C-alpha positions in Angstrom: -14.9 -73.9 -91.6 -18.2 -72.4 -90.4 -17.8 -68.8 -89.3 -17.9 -68.1 -85.6 -21.0 -66.3 -84.4 -21.9 -63.8 -81.7 -25.3 -62.6 -80.6 -26.3 -59.0 -81.0 -27.2 -57.6 -77.6 -29.9 -55.3 -78.9 -31.9 -57.6 -81.1 -30.8 -61.0 -79.8 -29.9 -62.3 -83.3 -26.8 -64.2 -84.4 -24.2 -62.4 -86.5 -20.7 -63.3 -87.7 -18.2 -62.5 -85.0 -16.1 -60.3 -87.3 -19.2 -58.3 -88.3 -18.3 -54.6 -88.5 -21.1 -52.2 -89.3 -20.2 -49.4 -91.7 -20.6 -45.8 -90.6 -24.2 -44.6 -90.7 -24.4 -42.8 -94.1 -28.1 -43.2 -94.4 -30.9 -41.8 -92.3 -32.4 -45.3 -91.9 -31.0 -47.7 -89.3 -28.8 -50.5 -90.5 -30.8 -53.0 -88.6 -34.0 -52.4 -90.4 -35.5 -55.1 -92.6 -34.6 -55.3 -96.2 -37.9 -56.5 -97.8 -37.0 -55.6 -101.4 -34.1 -57.1 -103.3 -33.9 -54.0 -105.5 -35.5 -50.5 -105.2 -39.0 -50.2 -106.6 -40.7 -47.2 -108.2 -44.5 -47.3 -107.8 -46.1 -45.3 -110.7 -49.6 -43.9 -110.2 -51.8 -43.7 -113.2 -55.2 -42.0 -113.7 -57.2 -38.9 -114.4 -57.3 -36.2 -111.7 -59.6 -36.7 -108.7 -59.4 -40.5 -108.9 -57.8 -40.9 -105.5 -54.2 -41.4 -106.6 -52.7 -39.1 -104.0 -55.0 -40.7 -101.3 -53.7 -44.1 -102.3 -50.1 -42.9 -102.5 -50.1 -41.4 -99.0 -51.9 -44.3 -97.4 -49.7 -46.9 -99.1 -46.6 -45.0 -98.1 -47.8 -44.8 -94.5 -48.3 -48.6 -94.4 -45.0 -49.4 -96.0 -43.1 -47.2 -93.6 -45.0 -48.7 -90.7 -43.9 -52.3 -91.7 -40.3 -51.0 -92.0 -39.9 -50.4 -95.7 -38.5 -46.8 -96.2 -40.9 -45.2 -98.7 -41.5 -41.7 -99.9 -44.1 -40.0 -102.2 -42.9 -37.7 -105.0 -45.9 -35.6 -106.1 -45.3 -34.0 -109.4 -48.0 -31.4 -108.7 -45.9 -30.0 -105.9 -42.9 -29.7 -108.2 -45.1 -27.8 -110.7 -46.4 -25.4 -108.0 -42.8 -24.6 -107.1 -42.0 -23.7 -110.7 -45.3 -22.0 -111.6 -46.1 -19.7 -108.7 -49.2 -18.2 -110.3 -51.6 -20.7 -111.5 -54.1 -19.2 -114.0 -56.6 -21.8 -115.2 -57.2 -25.2 -116.7 -55.6 -24.0 -119.9 -52.2 -24.8 -118.4 -53.1 -28.5 -118.8 -54.5 -28.3 -122.3 -52.5 -30.7 -124.6 -52.1 -27.9 -127.2 -50.3 -25.6 -124.7 -46.8 -26.5 -125.8 -45.0 -24.2 -123.4 -46.9 -25.6 -120.4 -46.2 -29.2 -121.7 -42.5 -28.5 -121.5 -42.8 -27.1 -118.0 -44.8 -30.2 -116.9 -42.2 -32.6 -118.4 -39.4 -30.7 -116.7 -41.2 -31.0 -113.4 -41.6 -34.8 -113.9 -37.9 -35.1 -114.7 -37.0 -33.1 -111.6 -39.2 -35.5 -109.5 -37.5 -38.5 -111.1 -34.0 -37.1 -110.3 -35.1 -36.9 -106.6 -36.4 -40.4 -106.9 -33.0 -41.6 -108.0 -31.3 -39.7 -105.2 -33.7 -41.2 -102.6 -33.3 -44.8 -103.8 -29.6 -44.7 -104.4 -28.2 -42.4 -101.8 -30.7 -41.9 -99.0 -31.6 -45.4 -98.1 -35.0 -45.5 -99.6 -36.4 -48.8 -100.8 -39.6 -47.6 -102.5 -40.5 -44.3 -104.2 -44.1 -43.5 -105.2 -44.2 -41.3 -108.4 -47.5 -39.6 -107.9 -48.7 -38.0 -111.1 -51.4 -38.6 -113.8 -49.0 -40.5 -116.1 -52.0 -40.9 -118.5 -50.1 -41.4 -121.7 -47.9 -44.3 -122.9 -45.2 -41.7 -123.8 -45.0 -40.5 -120.2 -45.0 -44.1 -118.8 -42.3 -45.2 -121.2 -40.2 -42.3 -120.0 -40.5 -43.6 -116.4 -39.8 -47.2 -117.6 -36.6 -46.0 -119.4 -35.5 -44.1 -116.3 -36.1 -47.2 -114.1 -34.2 -49.5 -116.5 -31.2 -47.1 -116.5 -31.1 -47.2 -112.7 -32.0 -50.9 -112.3 -35.2 -50.1 -110.4 -38.3 -52.3 -110.5 -41.6 -50.6 -111.6 -45.1 -51.3 -110.3 -48.1 -49.4 -111.8 -51.2 -48.5 -109.8 -54.0 -47.2 -112.0 -57.2 -45.8 -110.4 -60.2 -45.9 -112.7 -63.5 -44.3 -111.7 -66.4 -43.2 -113.8 -68.9 -42.5 -111.0 -69.6 -38.7 -111.2 -70.6 -38.6 -107.5 -67.3 -40.1 -106.4 -65.3 -37.7 -108.6 -67.3 -34.7 -107.4 -66.8 -35.8 -103.7 -63.0 -36.1 -104.3 -62.9 -32.6 -105.8 -65.0 -31.1 -102.9 -63.0 -32.8 -100.2 -59.4 -32.3 -101.5 -59.0 -30.3 -104.6 -60.9 -27.1 -103.6 -58.5 -26.5 -100.8 -55.5 -26.8 -103.2 -53.1 -23.8 -103.4 -54.2 -23.7 -107.1 -57.6 -22.3 -106.0 -56.8 -20.2 -103.0 -58.3 -17.1 -104.6 -61.4 -18.8 -106.2 -64.9 -19.5 -105.0 -65.9 -23.1 -104.6 -68.1 -22.9 -107.7 -65.3 -21.4 -109.8 -62.8 -24.0 -108.6 -65.1 -26.8 -109.3 -65.8 -25.6 -112.8 -62.1 -25.1 -113.6 -61.1 -28.5 -112.2 -63.7 -30.3 -114.2 -62.3 -28.6 -117.3 -58.8 -29.7 -116.2 -60.0 -33.3 -116.1 -61.4 -32.8 -119.7 -57.9 -31.7 -120.8 -56.4 -34.9 -119.5 -59.2 -37.0 -120.9 -58.3 -36.0 -124.5 -55.1 -38.0 -124.5 -55.8 -40.5 -121.8 -54.5 -44.0 -122.6 -55.4 -46.4 -119.9 -53.1 -49.3 -119.0 -53.8 -52.2 -121.3 -52.6 -55.5 -119.7 -54.1 -57.6 -122.5 -52.0 -56.0 -125.3 -49.5 -53.2 -125.1 -48.9 -53.5 -121.3 -49.1 -57.2 -120.9 -45.5 -57.4 -119.6 -45.9 -54.7 -117.0 -46.5 -55.4 -113.3 -49.6 -53.5 -112.4 -52.9 -53.3 -110.5 -56.0 -51.5 -111.8 -58.3 -50.3 -109.0 -61.8 -50.0 -110.5 -64.5 -47.8 -108.9 -62.9 -47.2 -105.6 -62.1 -50.9 -104.9 -65.3 -52.5 -106.3 -63.1 -54.6 -108.7 -59.4 -55.2 -109.2 -57.3 -56.3 -112.2 -53.8 -57.6 -111.3 -51.1 -58.4 -113.8 -47.6 -59.9 -113.4 -46.9 -59.4 -109.7 -43.2 -60.3 -109.5 -42.0 -60.1 -106.0 -43.0 -60.2 -102.3 -43.3 -56.4 -101.8 -45.6 -56.1 -104.9 -47.8 -58.8 -103.5 -48.0 -56.9 -100.2 -49.0 -53.8 -102.0 -51.7 -55.6 -103.9 -53.0 -57.2 -100.7 -53.1 -53.8 -98.9 -54.9 -52.0 -101.7 -57.5 -54.8 -101.8 -58.2 -54.3 -98.1 -58.7 -50.5 -97.8 -62.0 -48.7 -98.3 -63.2 -45.1 -98.2 -66.5 -45.5 -96.4 -67.0 -43.2 -93.3 -66.2 -45.0 -90.0 -64.8 -44.5 -86.6 -62.1 -46.5 -84.8 -61.9 -46.4 -81.0 -58.7 -47.4 -79.3 -58.3 -47.8 -75.5 -56.3 -49.8 -73.0 -57.9 -52.2 -70.6 -59.0 -50.8 -67.2 -56.2 -50.3 -64.7 -54.9 -53.7 -63.6 -53.5 -55.0 -60.3 -50.0 -55.1 -61.9 -50.4 -51.5 -63.1 -50.9 -50.5 -59.5 -47.8 -52.4 -58.4 -45.7 -51.1 -61.3 -45.2 -54.5 -62.8 -45.0 -55.1 -66.6 -46.7 -57.9 -68.5 -48.3 -60.8 -66.7 -52.0 -61.6 -66.8 -53.5 -59.9 -63.7 -57.1 -58.8 -63.4 -58.6 -55.3 -63.0 -58.1 -53.2 -60.0 -61.1 -51.5 -58.4 -60.6 -48.4 -60.5 -60.1 -50.5 -63.6 -63.6 -52.0 -63.0 -65.0 -48.5 -62.6 -63.5 -47.6 -66.0 -65.1 -50.6 -67.7 -68.5 -49.3 -66.4 -67.7 -45.8 -67.6 -66.7 -47.2 -71.0 -70.1 -49.0 -71.3 -71.9 -45.7 -70.6 -69.6 -43.8 -73.1 -70.4 -46.3 -75.9 -74.1 -46.0 -75.2 -73.8 -42.3 -75.7 -72.0 -42.7 -79.0 -75.0 -44.6 -80.3 -72.9 -46.6 -82.8 -74.4 -48.8 -85.4 -72.9 -52.3 -85.8 -70.0 -51.7 -83.5 -67.4 -54.5 -83.4 -65.3 -55.0 -80.2 -61.9 -56.6 -80.2 -59.8 -57.6 -77.2 -56.6 -59.5 -76.6 -56.6 -62.9 -74.9 -55.4 -61.5 -71.6 -57.7 -61.3 -68.6 -57.6 -57.5 -68.1 -58.9 -56.7 -71.6 -61.6 -59.5 -71.4 -62.8 -58.2 -68.0 -63.1 -54.7 -69.5 -65.1 -56.0 -72.5 -67.4 -58.1 -70.3 -68.8 -55.0 -68.6 -69.9 -53.6 -72.0 -72.6 -56.3 -72.4 -71.9 -56.6 -76.1 -70.3 -59.4 -78.2 -66.6 -59.2 -78.6 -63.8 -61.0 -80.4 -60.5 -62.1 -78.8 -57.3 -61.7 -80.8 -54.1 -63.3 -79.7 -52.3 -60.8 -81.9 -53.5 -58.0 -79.6 -51.7 -59.5 -76.6 -49.2 -57.1 -74.9 -45.5 -57.1 -75.9 -43.8 -60.2 -74.5 -41.2 -59.0 -72.0 -39.5 -62.4 -71.8 -37.4 -62.9 -68.7 -38.6 -59.5 -67.5 -42.3 -60.4 -67.3 -44.0 -59.5 -64.1 -41.0 -57.4 -62.9 -40.9 -53.7 -62.0 -38.5 -51.4 -63.9 -36.5 -51.1 -60.7 -36.2 -54.9 -60.5 -35.1 -55.1 -64.2 -32.5 -52.3 -63.6 -31.1 -54.2 -60.6 -31.3 -57.8 -62.1 -30.5 -57.0 -65.8 -28.7 -53.7 -65.8 -27.3 -54.1 -69.3 -30.8 -55.0 -70.7 -32.3 -52.0 -69.0 -29.7 -49.7 -70.6 -30.0 -51.3 -74.0 -33.8 -50.8 -74.1 -33.4 -47.1 -73.3 -30.9 -46.8 -76.1 -33.3 -48.1 -78.9 -36.7 -49.0 -77.6 -38.1 -49.9 -81.0 -35.4 -52.5 -82.0 -34.6 -53.7 -78.5 -35.8 -57.3 -78.0 -36.3 -58.6 -74.4 -34.4 -61.9 -73.8 -36.7 -64.7 -74.9 -39.3 -61.9 -75.6 -40.3 -59.4 -78.2 -39.3 -55.9 -79.6 -41.6 -53.2 -80.9 -40.4 -54.3 -84.4 -41.7 -57.8 -83.6 -45.0 -56.4 -82.4 -45.5 -54.5 -85.6 -45.2 -57.7 -87.6 -47.6 -59.4 -85.3 -50.1 -56.6 -85.6 -50.1 -56.4 -89.4 -53.2 -58.7 -89.8 -55.0 -56.5 -87.2 -54.3 -53.5 -89.3 -55.5 -55.2 -92.5 -58.7 -56.2 -90.8 -59.2 -52.7 -89.3 -58.9 -51.3 -92.8 -61.8 -53.6 -93.9 -64.1 -52.7 -91.0 -66.5 -49.9 -90.3 -67.0 -49.0 -86.6 -64.6 -50.8 -84.2 -63.5 -50.6 -80.6 -60.1 -52.1 -79.9 -59.4 -52.8 -76.2 -55.7 -53.5 -76.0 -52.4 -52.7 -74.2 -49.9 -49.9 -74.0 -47.3 -51.1 -76.5 -50.0 -52.6 -78.8 -51.9 -49.3 -78.8 -48.8 -47.4 -79.6 -48.1 -49.5 -82.6 -51.7 -49.1 -83.9 -51.7 -45.4 -83.3 -48.3 -45.0 -85.0 -49.9 -46.6 -88.2 -52.9 -44.3 -88.2 -50.9 -41.1 -87.3 -47.9 -41.9 -89.6 -45.4 -41.8 -86.7 -41.8 -43.1 -87.2 -40.3 -46.1 -85.5 -38.3 -43.8 -83.3 -41.5 -42.0 -82.1 -43.7 -45.1 -81.7 -42.5 -46.4 -78.3 -43.0 -43.0 -76.7 -46.5 -42.2 -77.9 -48.7 -41.4 -74.9 -51.6 -43.9 -74.4 -52.9 -43.3 -70.9 -55.2 -45.6 -69.0 -58.9 -44.8 -68.8 -58.7 -42.7 -72.0 -60.4 -43.5 -75.3 -58.9 -42.3 -78.6 -61.4 -41.7 -81.3 -59.9 -41.9 -84.8 -61.8 -40.6 -87.8 -60.1 -41.1 -91.2 -60.1 -38.0 -93.3 -58.8 -37.2 -96.8 -55.0 -37.6 -96.3 -54.8 -38.7 -92.7 -56.7 -39.2 -89.4 -58.4 -36.9 -87.0 -57.8 -37.9 -83.3 -59.9 -37.0 -80.3 -58.8 -38.0 -76.8 -61.6 -38.6 -74.4 -60.8 -39.1 -70.7 -63.6 -41.0 -68.9 -62.9 -39.4 -65.5 -61.7 -42.4 -63.6 -58.3 -42.0 -62.0 -55.5 -44.4 -62.8 -51.7 -44.8 -62.4 -49.5 -43.3 -65.0 -47.5 -46.0 -66.8 -45.8 -43.8 -69.4 -42.0 -43.6 -69.3 -40.4 -40.7 -71.1 -37.3 -41.2 -73.3 -34.3 -41.1 -71.0 -31.9 -38.2 -71.2 -29.1 -40.7 -72.1 -31.1 -41.9 -75.0 -31.5 -38.3 -76.3 -27.8 -37.7 -76.3 -26.9 -40.1 -79.1 -28.1 -41.7 -82.2 -27.6 -45.4 -83.0 -25.0 -46.4 -85.7 -26.2 -50.0 -85.6 -28.0 -52.6 -83.5 -24.9 -54.7 -82.9 -23.6 -53.2 -79.7 -22.0 -50.1 -81.2 -23.2 -46.6 -80.5 -22.6 -43.5 -82.6 -21.8 -40.8 -80.0 -20.7 -37.4 -81.1 -18.0 -38.1 -83.8 -17.1 -41.7 -83.0 -18.1 -45.2 -82.5 -18.1 -46.6 -79.0 -18.3 -50.3 -78.1 -20.7 -50.7 -75.2 -19.3 -54.0 -74.2 
């Protein structure tokens, strides 16, 4: 007999009627996606100053954003915990046996934490960020993964361009705690000697012979070329796709909402209304702002909704419409005020306050759905140079959460006011944000997290709440 089903109130998905979520042992929500069929260890490979940590952090940010719990384990940080006083490059010389023992112990300590994260803390992917330049070290990681039934995917960064290496050292390495008491010239000289120490025993991945059975990608000369070998599952293909889309060229991304709309003034959500009088003034102010920025080859993207298109029309520049940039679909609640939703659908109103990220409007979308819809936009943004995205509040929150590495819990409450441009400038390991108000008044559409929502954490998305020390059924 087919099992009887019931619909989850929060996500509007069908589940067995006798479904009983287990107590929340993990820090990740039970209703998150499971995109990996077994935990994966991503192993970085390459000489120092080749962008391994940059790729590690950026990839981790992307994977967490799409809902795959991921964490970086940087062996250098473990080493700095053990060796408080760093002396010089000689610590990394292959003949320094005492230091070699310390470095191996640091790697093992990091792997123990990887095991804990993937087996006990709900992690799905761990990024083992170290040089891993010898077959011996990589074999040690492979043995560890085999013992724990983890998949392994190698990412090797190869770069022989002296200018790129020098730029990486200047931008990141000179500010390292290792060189806090050194001049820039002294730090540069010492770090170049450190690279030479690693170069002595460097054994690149060899997919044609020794490493032909490994799953890997070699990133050559900061993404000029790629070599991919034995991609074995969905998440590995996503990783490859992402790495092939990112670049390190200087650029600026501008995010803003459409000008104030007629529905904004009325307090109504969704719909396809046009701009208010103040919204039209904002579009003129935005045009002037862009002229002052004097940007070369600026691309402009909008949604397919009237209010973003009207805003873009005033700029007198070409623009591209993206259906993916449309505002979150509020389903049966489209064109209603929050007061009307509370009166007409009191349970839906309460559920959304409880978990705004996972809550799905009846016949509509959740923030989780929106993230999946916006992934192609993120990929294309990573490929672009200067871009202005004219979008909507929920969409802008999702995009901003990606660039600022905000959690799913924080995302729905990020402040994205009307008539304000956010200027995002990618930097070494993150993104610098400038908020520019264009001096045109508008209504405030931001809703803070309710006090009730702050009082509890969710045990699951199936209609049960974790309050204090017990589970309460909200039916």
